[in-house]
Structures are given as C-alpha cells and as structure tokens.
TITIGU-809626 format. One line per 10 residues: number of its first residue (from 1); for each residue y, x, z of N, C-alpha, C, O. Coordinates in steps of 0.2 Angstrom, whole numbers, m for minus. Atoms other than C-alpha are relative to their C-alpha. Layout:
REM TITIGU-809626
NUM = Y X Z Y X Z Y X Z Y X Z | ...
This chain:
REM TITIGU-809626
1 = m7 m1 0 m148 m244 144 2 8 1 5 11 m3 | m1 m7 m2 m148 m226 152 m2 4 m6 1 9 m8 | 3 m4 6 m159 m219 138 5 0 m6 5 5 m9 | m4 1 6 m147 m226 125 6 5 1 9 8 m3 | m6 m5 m2 m132 m217 134 m2 7 m1 2 11 m3 | 2 m7 1 m142 m201 135 0 2 m7 2 7 m9 | 0 m1 7 m146 m202 117 6 1 m4 7 5 m8 | m7 m1 3 m128 m205 112 3 6 2 7 9 m2 | m3 m6 m2 m122 m191 122 m3 6 m3 1 11 m5 | 3 m6 3 m135 m179 115 2 0 m8 4 6 m10
11 = m2 0 7 m130 m184 97 7 2 0 9 6 m5 | m7 m3 0 m111 m181 101 0 7 1 4 10 m2 | 0 m7 m1 m115 m164 108 m3 4 m6 0 9 m8 | 3 m3 6 m125 m160 92 5 0 m5 6 5 m9 | m6 0 5 m110 m165 81 5 5 2 7 8 m2 | m5 m5 m2 m98 m155 92 m3 7 m2 1 11 m4 | 3 m7 1 m110 m140 91 1 2 m8 2 8 m9 | 0 m2 7 m111 m141 72 7 1 m3 8 5 m7 | m7 m1 2 m93 m143 70 3 6 2 6 10 m2 | m3 m7 m3 m89 m128 81 m3 5 m4 0 10 m6
21 = 3 m5 4 m102 m118 71 4 0 m7 5 6 m10 | m4 0 6 m93 m124 55 6 4 0 8 8 m4 | m7 m3 m1 m76 m119 61 m1 8 1 3 11 m2 | 1 m7 m1 m83 m102 67 m2 3 m7 1 9 m9 | 2 m3 6 m91 m99 50 6 0 m5 8 5 m8 | m7 0 4 m74 m104 41 4 5 2 7 9 m2 | m5 m6 m2 m64 m92 52 m3 6 m2 1 11 m4 | 2 m7 2 m76 m78 48 1 1 m7 2 7 m9 | m1 m1 7 m75 m81 30 7 1 m2 8 5 m6 | m8 m2 1 m56 m82 30 2 7 2 5 10 m2
31 = m2 m7 m2 m55 m66 40 m3 5 m5 0 10 m7 | 3 m4 4 m67 m58 28 4 0 m7 5 6 m10 | m4 0 6 m57 m64 13 6 3 0 8 7 m5 | m6 m4 m1 m41 m58 20 m1 7 0 3 11 m3 | 2 m7 0 m49 m41 23 m1 3 m7 1 9 m8 | 2 m3 6 m56 m39 6 5 m2 m6 5 0 m12 | m5 2 5 m40 m47 m3 3 6 m3 4 11 0 | m4 m6 3 m32 m35 m16 7 1 3 10 m4 5 | m7 m2 m3 m16 m26 m10 5 m4 m4 10 m6 m2 | m5 4 4 m7 m34 m25 m3 0 m7 m8 1 m8
41 = 2 1 7 m7 m37 m44 6 2 m4 11 1 m2 | m6 m2 4 3 m30 m58 3 m6 m4 m1 m11 m6 | m4 5 3 16 m42 m64 6 2 m3 11 4 1 | m6 m3 3 29 m37 m77 6 m5 0 4 m11 0 | m5 4 0 46 m44 m77 0 m4 m7 m1 m2 m12 | 0 4 6 47 m59 m89 m6 m4 m1 m7 m8 m5 | 6 4 1 29 m64 m87 m1 m5 5 2 m6 10 | 2 6 m5 22 m80 m80 m6 2 4 m11 2 1 | 5 m3 m4 12 m73 m66 m3 m5 5 m6 m2 10 | 3 5 m5 8 m89 m56 3 2 6 9 2 7
51 = m2 m1 m7 9 m85 m38 3 7 1 6 8 6 | m2 m7 0 12 m66 m41 7 0 m2 9 m2 m7 | m7 0 2 31 m62 m41 1 7 m3 m2 12 m1 | m2 m6 3 38 m49 m53 4 5 5 7 2 9 | m3 m5 m4 45 m33 m45 8 m2 1 10 m2 7 | m7 1 m1 63 m38 m48 2 m6 4 7 m7 8 | m1 6 m4 61 m55 m40 m2 0 7 0 m4 11 | 2 0 m6 52 m50 m25 5 2 5 5 0 11 | m5 m2 m5 67 m42 m17 5 m6 2 9 m5 7 | m5 5 m1 77 m58 m18 m4 m7 2 m1 m12 2
61 = 4 6 m1 63 m70 m13 2 m3 7 1 m9 8 | m2 3 m6 71 m72 4 m5 2 6 m3 1 12 | 5 m2 m5 55 m66 13 3 7 3 5 12 0 | m2 m7 m4 59 m52 27 m5 5 m2 m11 4 m1 | 4 m6 2 52 m35 22 m3 2 7 1 3 12 | 4 m2 m6 39 m29 35 1 8 1 m3 11 m1 | m1 m7 m1 47 m12 40 m5 3 4 m7 9 3 | 5 m3 m5 35 m9 54 m7 1 m4 m10 6 m3 | 6 m1 4 20 m12 42 0 6 m5 m4 10 m5 | m1 m5 5 27 0 29 0 7 4 m3 12 2
71 = m1 m6 m4 31 13 43 m8 2 2 m9 8 2 | 7 m1 m3 13 11 50 m5 3 m6 m9 7 m5 | 4 m2 6 5 14 32 2 7 m2 m2 11 m4 | m2 m6 3 16 28 26 3 5 4 2 11 3 | m5 m5 m4 28 36 39 m3 3 6 m2 8 8 | 2 m1 m7 18 36 55 m4 7 0 m4 10 6 | 4 m6 0 7 51 50 4 6 2 1 10 5 | m4 m6 m2 21 63 52 5 m2 6 6 2 11 | m5 2 m5 34 53 63 m3 m2 7 1 m3 11 | 3 1 m7 21 49 77 m3 7 2 m4 7 8
81 = 3 m6 m2 14 67 77 5 6 0 3 11 3 | m4 m6 1 29 78 73 m2 5 m5 0 11 m5 | 2 m5 5 20 86 58 5 2 m4 10 m1 m6 | m5 m3 4 30 98 48 7 m1 3 12 m1 m1 | m6 1 m3 44 96 60 4 m7 0 10 m7 1 | m3 6 1 47 78 57 2 m3 7 m2 m2 12 | m2 2 m7 57 70 72 m4 m6 1 m5 m11 m3 | 4 6 m2 46 58 82 4 m6 1 9 m6 4 | m3 6 m2 50 40 83 1 m1 7 m3 0 11 | m1 1 m7 59 36 99 2 6 4 5 5 10
91 = m2 m6 m3 63 54 103 7 1 m1 10 4 m6 | m8 0 1 82 53 106 2 7 m1 7 9 m4 | m3 m7 1 84 72 108 m2 3 m7 3 6 m10 | 2 m2 7 75 75 91 5 m3 m5 6 0 m10 | m4 4 5 86 62 83 8 1 1 12 m1 m3 | m7 0 m2 103 66 91 4 2 m5 9 m1 m7 | m4 m3 5 110 77 78 0 m4 m7 5 m5 m10 | 1 4 6 103 66 64 4 m6 0 7 m8 m5 | m3 6 0 109 50 70 8 0 m1 11 m5 m2 | m7 m1 1 127 57 70 2 0 m7 8 m2 m9
101 = m2 1 7 126 57 51 1 m7 m2 4 m8 m8 | m1 7 2 125 38 51 m6 m2 m4 m10 2 m7 | 6 3 3 112 26 44 0 1 m7 m5 3 m10 | 0 0 7 118 27 26 m3 7 m2 m7 8 m7 | 2 m7 1 115 46 26 m8 1 1 m11 4 m3 | 7 m1 m2 98 45 34 m4 m4 m5 m10 m2 m7 | 3 4 5 93 31 22 m1 4 m7 m6 4 m10 | 0 m5 6 98 43 7 m5 5 1 m9 6 m4 | 5 m5 m1 87 56 15 m7 m3 m1 m12 0 m4 | 7 4 1 72 43 15 m1 m1 m7 m7 0 m9
111 = 1 2 7 75 38 m3 m1 7 m4 m6 7 m8 | 0 m6 4 78 56 m10 m5 5 3 m6 10 m1 | 4 m5 m3 68 66 2 4 6 3 10 7 1 | m4 m6 m3 74 81 13 m5 4 4 m10 2 7 | 5 m5 m3 65 97 19 m7 m1 m2 m8 m2 m8 | 7 1 1 46 94 20 m1 m7 m2 m7 m8 m5 | 1 7 1 48 75 18 1 m1 m8 7 0 m10 | m1 1 7 45 70 0 4 m7 m1 5 m11 4 | m4 6 1 56 56 m8 m5 m6 1 m11 m7 0 | 3 7 m2 51 38 m2 m6 2 4 m11 m2 4
121 = 6 m1 m5 39 46 11 m6 2 m4 m12 2 m1 | 6 m2 4 28 52 m4 m3 m6 m4 m8 m5 m7 | 3 6 3 25 34 m10 5 m2 m5 10 m6 m3 | m5 2 4 35 32 m26 1 m8 m2 5 m10 m5 | 0 8 1 30 13 m27 5 m4 4 6 m10 3 | m4 3 m4 41 9 m13 7 m2 m3 10 3 m6 | m6 1 3 57 0 m18 6 2 5 4 4 11 | m5 m2 m5 74 4 m10 0 m4 6 1 m2 12 | 0 4 m5 73 m11 0 m5 1 5 m4 0 12 | 6 m1 m4 56 m7 7 2 7 4 0 7 10
131 = m2 m6 m3 62 11 11 5 m1 6 5 1 11 | m6 1 m5 78 4 20 m3 m4 6 m2 m2 12 | 3 4 m5 67 m8 30 m4 5 5 m4 4 11 | 4 m5 m4 55 6 36 4 5 3 3 7 9 | m4 m5 m4 69 18 40 4 m4 5 4 m1 11 | m4 4 m5 78 4 50 m5 0 6 m3 1 12 | 4 0 m5 62 2 60 m1 7 4 m2 7 10 | 1 m7 m3 60 21 63 6 1 4 5 5 9 | m6 m2 m4 78 22 69 2 m5 5 6 m3 10 | m2 5 m5 79 6 80 0 3 7 4 1 11
141 = 0 m2 m7 74 15 96 6 5 2 7 6 8 | m5 m6 m1 88 29 94 7 m2 m2 11 2 m1 | m6 2 2 102 20 86 1 m7 m2 m4 m10 m4 | m1 6 2 110 4 81 0 0 m8 3 4 m11 | 1 0 7 105 0 63 4 m6 m3 4 m12 0 | m4 5 3 116 m11 51 m5 m6 m2 m11 m5 m3 | 4 5 3 110 m28 44 m3 2 m7 1 5 m11 | 3 m2 6 98 m25 30 1 m4 m6 3 m10 m5 | m1 4 6 100 m30 12 6 0 m3 11 2 0 | m7 0 3 113 m31 m1 m1 m6 m5 m2 m6 m11
151 = 2 6 4 111 m49 m7 4 m2 m6 1 m3 m11 | m4 1 6 126 m51 m19 m2 5 m5 m2 3 m11 | 2 m5 5 122 m35 m28 m7 m1 m3 m7 m1 m9 | 7 2 3 104 m40 m30 0 m6 m4 m3 m6 m9 | 0 6 4 108 m57 m36 4 1 m7 1 m1 m12 | m3 m1 6 120 m50 m49 m5 4 m5 m5 3 m11 | 5 m4 4 107 m37 m55 m6 m5 m2 m8 m4 m8 | 5 4 2 94 m51 m56 3 m4 m6 m1 m6 m11 | m3 4 5 106 m61 m67 0 4 m6 m1 1 m12 | 0 m4 6 108 m47 m79 m7 1 m3 m8 1 m9
161 = 7 m1 2 89 m44 m79 m3 m7 m3 m6 m6 m9 | 2 7 2 86 m63 m82 3 m1 m7 m1 m3 m12 | m3 1 7 98 m63 m97 m3 5 m5 m4 3 m11 | 3 m5 4 90 m47 m104 m7 m3 m2 m9 m2 m8 | 7 2 2 73 m55 m103 0 m6 m5 m4 m7 m9 | m1 5 5 79 m71 m112 1 2 m7 m2 0 m11 | m1 m2 7 85 m61 m126 m6 3 m3 m8 2 m9 | 6 m3 2 69 m51 m127 m5 m6 m2 m9 m5 m7 | 5 6 2 59 m68 m127 2 m3 m6 m3 m5 m10 | m2 3 6 69 m75 m141 m2 4 m6 m4 2 m11
171 = 2 m5 6 66 m59 m152 m7 0 m1 m10 0 m6 | 7 0 1 48 m60 m148 m3 m6 m3 m8 m6 m7 | 2 6 3 46 m78 m153 0 0 m8 m4 m2 m11 | m1 0 7 53 m74 m170 m6 4 m4 m7 3 m10 | 5 m4 3 39 m61 m173 m7 m1 2 m11 2 1 | 6 1 m3 25 m69 m164 m6 m1 m5 m11 1 m4 | 5 2 4 16 m76 m179 m3 6 m4 m9 6 m5 | 2 m6 4 15 m59 m188 m5 4 5 m9 8 3 | 4 m4 m4 8 m51 m172 m7 m3 3 m10 1 6 | 6 3 m3 m6 m63 m168 m7 4 m2 m11 5 2
181 = 6 m3 2 m19 m55 m179 m1 7 3 m6 10 4 | 0 m6 m3 m14 m38 m173 m2 0 7 m6 5 10 | 2 0 m7 m16 m43 m155 m7 m1 1 m10 1 6 | 7 1 0 m33 m50 m158 m4 7 m1 m9 8 3 | 3 m7 1 m39 m33 m165 1 5 6 m4 8 8 | m2 m4 m6 m30 m24 m151 m4 m2 6 m6 2 10 | 3 3 m6 m38 m35 m138 m8 2 0 m10 4 6 | 7 m3 0 m56 m30 m144 0 7 2 m5 9 6 | 0 m7 m2 m52 m12 m143 2 1 7 m1 6 10 | m2 m1 m7 m44 m14 m126 m6 m1 5 m7 2 10
191 = 5 2 m4 m59 m23 m119 m5 6 0 m8 7 6 | 4 m6 0 m70 m8 m124 2 6 4 m1 9 8 | m3 m5 m4 m58 4 m117 0 m1 8 m1 3 12 | m1 2 m7 m56 m6 m101 m7 1 4 m8 3 10 | 6 m1 m3 m75 m5 m98 m2 7 1 m5 9 7 | 0 m7 m1 m75 13 m100 4 3 6 1 7 10 | m4 m2 m5 m61 15 m88 m2 m2 7 m2 1 12 | 3 3 m6 m69 4 m75 m6 4 2 m7 6 8 | 6 m4 m1 m85 14 m76 2 7 3 0 10 8 | m3 m6 m2 m75 30 m74 3 0 7 2 4 11
201 = m3 0 m6 m65 24 m60 m5 m1 6 m4 1 11 | 5 1 m5 m80 18 m50 m4 6 2 m5 8 7 | 4 m6 m1 m88 35 m52 5 4 4 2 8 9 | m4 m4 m4 m72 43 m45 1 m2 7 4 1 11 | m1 3 m7 m72 31 m30 m6 0 3 m7 m4 8 | 6 0 m4 m89 35 m25 m5 m6 m1 m9 m7 3 | 4 6 1 m96 19 m32 2 m6 4 m2 m11 4 | m1 5 m4 m88 8 m19 5 m5 m2 6 m10 1 | m5 5 3 m76 m1 m30 7 0 2 11 m4 m1 | m6 0 m3 m61 3 m20 5 5 m5 2 10 m7
211 = m5 m4 4 m45 11 m29 2 5 5 7 5 8 | m1 m6 m4 m45 28 m21 7 2 m1 11 5 4 | m7 m3 2 m29 33 m30 5 m4 3 10 m2 6 | m5 4 m3 m19 18 m24 0 0 8 5 0 11 | 1 m1 m7 m26 20 m6 3 6 2 6 7 8 | m3 m7 m2 m21 38 m6 8 m1 1 11 3 5 | m7 1 m1 m3 32 m8 2 m5 6 6 m4 10 | m1 5 m5 m4 16 3 m1 2 7 2 m1 12 | 2 m2 m7 m12 24 18 4 6 2 3 8 8 | m5 m5 m2 1 38 18 m3 7 m1 0 12 1
221 = 3 m7 1 m11 53 13 5 4 m5 5 10 m4 | m5 m3 5 2 57 m1 5 4 3 8 9 1 | m6 m3 m4 15 62 12 m1 7 1 3 11 1 | 2 m7 m1 6 78 16 m3 3 m5 m2 9 m7 | 4 m3 5 m6 81 2 3 1 m6 1 5 m11 | m4 m1 7 7 80 m12 5 6 1 7 8 m4 | m5 m5 m2 17 94 m3 m2 6 4 1 10 5 | 3 m6 m4 5 105 7 3 0 7 4 5 10 | m3 0 m6 13 99 23 m5 2 6 m10 0 6 | 4 m3 m6 6 108 39 m6 3 m3 m11 2 1
231 = 6 m3 2 m6 117 28 m5 m4 m3 m11 m2 m5 | 5 5 4 m14 102 20 m2 2 m7 3 4 m10 | 1 m2 7 m23 106 4 3 m5 m5 3 m11 m5 | m4 4 5 m13 100 m11 m5 m3 m5 m10 0 m7 | 5 4 5 m21 87 m22 1 3 m7 6 5 m9 | 0 m3 6 m26 94 m38 m1 8 0 m1 11 m5 | 0 m7 0 m26 112 m32 m7 3 1 m9 2 7 | 7 m2 0 m43 120 m36 m1 5 6 m6 5 9 | 1 m5 m5 m40 135 m25 0 m2 7 m4 0 11 | 0 3 m7 m35 125 m10 m6 m3 2 m8 m3 8
241 = 6 4 m1 m50 114 m11 m7 4 0 m12 1 3 | 6 m3 1 m63 127 m16 m4 1 7 m10 m1 7 | 4 m1 m6 m68 132 2 m2 m6 4 m7 m6 7 | 2 7 m3 m68 114 8 m6 m3 m4 m10 m6 0 | 5 3 4 m79 108 m6 m7 4 1 m12 0 1 | 6 m3 m2 m92 121 m1 m4 m3 6 m10 m2 6 | 3 3 m6 m95 112 15 m3 m6 m2 m7 m9 2 | 3 6 1 m100 97 6 5 m6 1 9 m6 5 | m4 5 m1 m92 80 4 m1 m4 6 4 m7 9 | 1 4 m6 m100 72 19 4 4 6 7 0 10
251 = m4 m4 m5 m91 86 30 7 m2 m1 11 m2 4 | m7 2 2 m75 81 21 2 m7 3 7 m8 6 | m1 7 m3 m77 63 26 1 1 8 5 m2 11 | 0 m1 m7 m81 68 44 7 3 3 9 1 8 | m6 m3 m2 m66 79 45 6 m5 0 11 m4 5 | m6 5 0 m54 65 40 m1 m5 6 3 m7 10 | 1 5 m6 m63 53 53 2 3 6 5 m1 10 | m1 m3 m6 m62 65 67 7 4 1 10 5 6 | m7 m4 0 m45 74 62 m2 7 0 m8 10 2 | 1 m8 0 m44 93 59 7 3 m1 11 1 m5
261 = m6 m3 0 m30 105 62 6 m4 2 6 m8 7 | m6 4 m2 m13 97 61 m1 m8 m2 3 m12 m1 | 1 7 2 m21 81 53 m3 m4 6 m8 m2 8 | 3 4 m5 m24 67 66 m6 m4 m3 m7 m4 m9 | 6 4 3 m40 57 65 2 m6 m5 7 m9 m4 | m1 5 5 m41 46 50 7 0 m3 10 m4 m6 | m7 m2 3 m24 54 44 5 m5 3 10 m6 0 | m4 4 m4 m16 43 57 1 m7 m4 6 m11 m3 | m1 6 3 m19 28 46 m5 m5 3 m9 m4 7 | 4 5 m2 m27 11 49 m6 m2 m5 m9 m7 m4
271 = 5 2 5 m39 12 34 m7 0 3 m9 3 8 | 7 1 m2 m57 7 36 m4 6 m3 m1 10 m6 | 5 m5 3 m72 19 33 0 1 m7 0 6 m10 | 1 1 7 m74 13 16 6 2 m4 6 6 m9 | m6 m2 4 m56 15 11 2 8 1 4 11 m4 | m1 m7 0 m55 33 18 m5 4 m4 m3 9 m7 | 5 m4 4 m71 38 9 3 m1 m7 2 4 m11 | m2 1 7 m63 31 m7 6 5 m1 6 8 m7 | m6 m5 1 m47 42 m4 m3 7 m1 m1 10 m5 | 3 m6 0 m58 57 m1 m3 1 m7 m2 7 m10
281 = 3 m1 7 m68 54 m17 5 1 m5 4 5 m10 | m5 m1 5 m52 52 m27 3 7 0 4 10 m5 | m3 m6 m1 m44 68 m20 m5 6 m3 m3 10 m6 | 5 m4 3 m61 77 m24 0 0 m7 m1 5 m11 | 0 1 7 m61 70 m41 5 4 m4 4 6 m10 | m6 m3 3 m44 78 m45 m1 8 m1 3 11 m4 | 2 m7 1 m52 96 m43 m6 1 m2 m9 7 m2 | 6 m2 3 m68 94 m51 0 m1 m8 m5 0 m11
C-alpha cells in the first residue's frame, strides 16, 4: 500500500514538473515572439488589412495613446539630458517661462518644431494625437495638462474620409476588369524589384535583417542627427562622417554603446545591440 502511494506521488510530481517546464517554455517563446514582432505594418486607407488598422482609423479606435512610450523612444534623448538647451522633464525652473505660454502653444512647438528641436521631435511619422500625448507626458510634472483628444472633430473627419473611400471604390469597380491583365504583369515586375530591394536593404543593415532606417526614427536618433544637435554628425554629410569612418565601423558601434561627447550611452534609447548596429549601418550607408 505504501509503495503504491509513493509511486502515485512520484507520478504526480513528474506531471507537475513537466507542466511547469512547458509553461516556462511557452512563456519564453511568447517573450521572444513579442521582442521580435515587427513595429507595425503598412495599411492604406480603404484596404482590408485584417487586424492592422489604417492610419485614419487608429486615432479613433478608443485605445489610449502611450505618451510615455513615445517620449521614451523619441523625446528623452534631449529632454532627459538637456541636449541643445532642451528643458529637462520635471525641471520647473527650466519650464517656468514656457508653461506660461499655455499647453496649446507648447503643443504647436512640438508639432512644428522650435529652436534646435525639429518638427515632431524629428519623427515625421508621428500623428498629431501621438505628439499631443507625448507632449502631455513631458509637461505633466510642471503644469496641468488638458484632457487629450478631439473626438468630435476626428469622427467628422473620418466620416468624410469614409465617404471619399466609398466613391473611389465604386470608380475602381467599374475599371477592374480592364486592369486585371495589367496588374498581373506589374506584379511579376514588382516581385523582381522587391527581391533586389530586399537584398540591397539587407546589405545596408549589416545583414541582420532589421530596418535600420525605421529604427533611426523610432529610437530617436533622428532628433539630433537630422539637425546636427550638440555637434552630432548630420546624416548624409560626407564631410561630417569622414574622420569617424576612418576609425572603422566597430569603433562607431562602441561609441554609441558607451556614449560620446554630448551623446548619452545608446543615444538614450532602449534599443538592443542588434537594433543599434542596424541604425549605425544605415547611417554609414548614407555616406558611402
């Protein structure tokens, strides 16, 4: 009897251990999948994109925009370090005169740029709503910010967009039969072009498959390197990059990892080593 109980207990422990291992493996796979997931996908207005939302619809989906996340990716490189005279987040003295202008004026500065700060913090892909959310997060410690969003205006704009899309769709249907053969021929040509573009892109990204150009914007590097902020070398400026390229690309990687001059380590971004390498490879490819 005792031996049966012991054997049953051991069997139960084996099942529990196997289940725990399976859960751990699942968690590891989920974490890796989330880490490797693409930043997004292109979805044009009027297209059936499945789970991907078109740009016009995303602002009205009801989901709260992550202002803190946008700030950490784009804005913190300057507003946490004071680079190029940027007021540091939470520094009431630095913000005193600025907050007197009101939130609307400060938001306008964020959208259109002011001084050394480029429009939309150097990332032209940010929507007005995203800029508003990140600006609100930046200003929360030093002033009262208004409720975000303009729901009625957005809904009206979407209604106009939807009506226009319906008109275009109706016109497209009438000409669809004539365009089929042309589309097939164009698809073959596009496939060959896409293969060449992928090969070229992989070469410019150092072969790691990451989109260095997109990461250059999303990690916030564009905020300084598009304008020469704090002496940073301008992207595409051969003269600026010549002495740096002489040191070799490995030295450039290390400079970004460790920080150099006014640039904080990793450009104050949360990018992985592979993502930073892809950005450096992209910037180097623009001057070679």
